[in-house]
C-alpha positions, 0 to 999 in steps of 0.5 A: 500500500502506498499510503502517505507516499504522494509525490509531486512528479509532473514528469520532471526529475527531482532536481528539476522539480526542486529548482522549479519550485525554488524559482517559483517560490522566489518569484511569488515572494518578491512579486506577491503573486504569480500565474501558473498551473493549478497543479504547480500552484498547489505544490508551490503553496506548501513551499511558500507557506513553509518559507514564510513560517521560517521567516517568522521564526527569524533565527539564523538557523531558519535563515540558513534553511530558507537559503537551502531551499530558495537558493537566493540569499537576496530573496531570503533577505526580503522574505525575513525583513519585509514579507514574514513580519506582515504575517506575525498574527496569522497562523498559516494560510499565507497564500491563496489560489484563484482559478483562471480560464484554461490556457489557450495552447494546451487547455491547462487549468491556470490560476494565480497564486498570491500572498494574502494581505487581509488582516486575520479575523479572530474566531470565537471558541465555538468556531464561528468567526466574529464580525470584525468590529461591531461599530462597522456592523452598526455603521452598515445599518446606519448607512442603509437607513441613510440611503433609504432616507436620502431617496426622497431627497434625491427626488427633490434634488432631481426636481431642483435640477430640472427647475434650474435647467428650465430657468437656464433655457428661459434665460437663454431664450430671453437673450436670443430675443434681446439679440434679435431685437438689437439686430432689428434696430441696427438694420 
């Protein structure tokens, strides 16, 4: 039985796989998102999450382990100094896979793998997520009430605008009458 022996092979040698994943992980860390196939993205997500976890530790040993995987010390420096501190409050789930249309040439399933930027919303003990802030929920209800109250005002504003347009047309008509009268007097 092959239980728990899953390997990401995709028709490449092990050295090619490791080099490809290291390269893609470096691009994802530096750029914030990359476009790739779904299969590669799912495997890459594991690598990037592991590297960000090492970056959060911040020790010399973690830095050396990250360099061993990513093979680019400059990217590891960016990871430890800029990227990892953003995720100090988040416990895992640093990446997101957004599916796209299929690729034109071979109809491969494409996706975008991106680093998550949203702040963490705390969960209650029952497992349900709490609203981010009660004041935000209150303001949403208040905005709904305001919009309902503003609807009649909007109708009034439309009437005022229509009256203003009618006044402008009357003024323009009076000016043309005056110009015609002046021309008649001259002629």
